[in-house]
N, C-alpha and C positions, 0 to 999 in steps of 0.2 A: 486711829490709833496713836498710841501713846508714842512720846517721846524716849530714849532709852541713853542713859550716860557715864562713861568711863574716866578717871581720872589715870592720867602717865606723866611720868618723871619728863622733864625735859632740861636741855640748859637753860631755857629761859624763867626756869618756875613749875610749877604743878600745872597741867593743862587740862580741862577739862572737855572731853569729845564729848558732841551730842550728836544721832542718829532719829530719826524719823524712817523706821523699816527699814530698806536698803541704802537708802540716801544718808550721807554726813549734812548736816544742818548748823554744827557749830564748831568750832575752838575755841573756847573763853580762857582769858589770862586770869591767872592766882589772884590778882585782885581786882577783877571786872566789876565794875561798879553796878551794881543793881539797875535791871530794868534795860542797859544799854541793848539788850538782845531779847527781843521779849517770845518767847514761845510757852508750850503749853507744859500740863502734868508732866512731872520726867519721871522713871522708875531706873532704878541702878541695874546697870548690864547685864548681863548673865549668859553673853556668849553672841556676840552679834557680826558677821562677817564683814561688814564696811567699818565698823570701829576697828576689829583687828586690822583691817586693812589701812587706815588711817594712822593706826599708831605706828606700826609698818613703815608708811614710806615718810611718817614724818622722823622717825628714825634715820632713815637713808638721810633725809636730807638735814639734819642736824648733823650726821658725820659725813657729809660733803659729797655723796653717795648718790644724790636725786638732786635733777634739777626741775624736774618738772611732776606735777601729781597727776594721776588716773586714780579718783577717784567716783563717784557717781555723789554729785552734790545735788541741793535743796534750799532753796536762799528763800528765807519766809522776811518780807517786806514789800514796802510799796513797789508798783510799777518806776517810779523813777529811782527808786534805791536798787533794784534789781537788774537796771542799765547799768547801773553806776559799777557796781558786783561784777556782771559780768564782763565790763570792761580792764575792770583790776585783773580778771584770768586771761589776757589779751600782754600783759608785762610780759617781757622776756624773763629771762631768769638773768639776775646781774645786772637789769638797765632799770631806770629809773624813769617816772613820768612825774609831770606837776600838776596839779590842781587844775588850771589850765586845759594843760592836752587832755584830759578825761573829759571834760566839758565840750572840748570840743568833739572828742571822738563822737560822744555821745549826741553829738546832734544840735548843741545847746552850749553856746559858748559863754551866755553871762549869767550860767548856774554854778561859778566856780566855787559859791559859799556854800551851798548845796551839795556838790559836791562834795566838799570837805566834811559836812555833816554827815553823809551817809557812808563815807569812807570810813567815817569814827563810828558808824554803827556797824562795818559790815560783820558779821556773825560768823567767815568762815577765815579768821584771822590765820595769816600764813600761807595756808594753800589759794587762798583769795589774796595773791599779797598786797595786801592795803599797807604793808611796809615800806613798798616801793614806791609810795606818792610821797614826793618832798615840796619845796614851797619852790617856786618860780628862779628863787636866786639863788637854790641848790641849799638852804637850809633846811633841816629836818624840823619838822612841823610836828603840832601833838602825835600821838598814839596811844592808844586803847592800852598798851602793853607799857608804855612808858617808852622815851624818849632811848634810852640805854640797851634796852630789849630793842628797839628798832634798830637803833643802829649796829647791834650785836648779827640780829637778823640780814640788814643789809653787808656786813662784815664779810659772814659766813657765804655772800654773793660776789666779794672781791670791791665792793663799794669803797672808794676813798673818798672821804669829804672834802680832800686839799684838791680835788678836781672837779672839772665842771660834771656837772651832771650830764648822763647820758641819756637826751631828751629827745622826744619826737621833732621837737624843731627850736629854733631860736625864736621862731613869735612867743612861747611862753615867757621866755626869759624879757624878752623884749617888754611884755604886760606890764611886768613891774607890778604882778599880784602879789597882793600879800598872803593869797596861799602860795 
């Protein structure tokens, strides 16, 4: 089955939505790095229910009327990457987690750097909220959409960088991880 795509306008620039059949497989940034997300051949969308739903729900999110997405998703990546991306889906709106928090959550507390790498390859940006993952110190760290975009998304959710991050626990802060 071929992937289909559609471009939509948003407060963070033009996003490219990609689907495979009835499932959303990617939300890509305006200046995304080539090959950050590896998918197959694509055709322009001629009317896809899932892309219509994703466009509507993203519009609601940016307008402040949606805190959770209800979309059928299909992640394309390694088993480890898919575990990280699934963990992203569990981060509540308006909260953040550190890379260490995610590593602990997936049962591999020594894989902090690998979690960071997987987070950077998250194909379904915004919906699988990789923007909610910050450094253990509370610092905003690398983001495929750019740090300004990350801050904008977090601000939409009520994040205030001057405050201590809402994290799963103090253990992440005590570790002093680079991520």
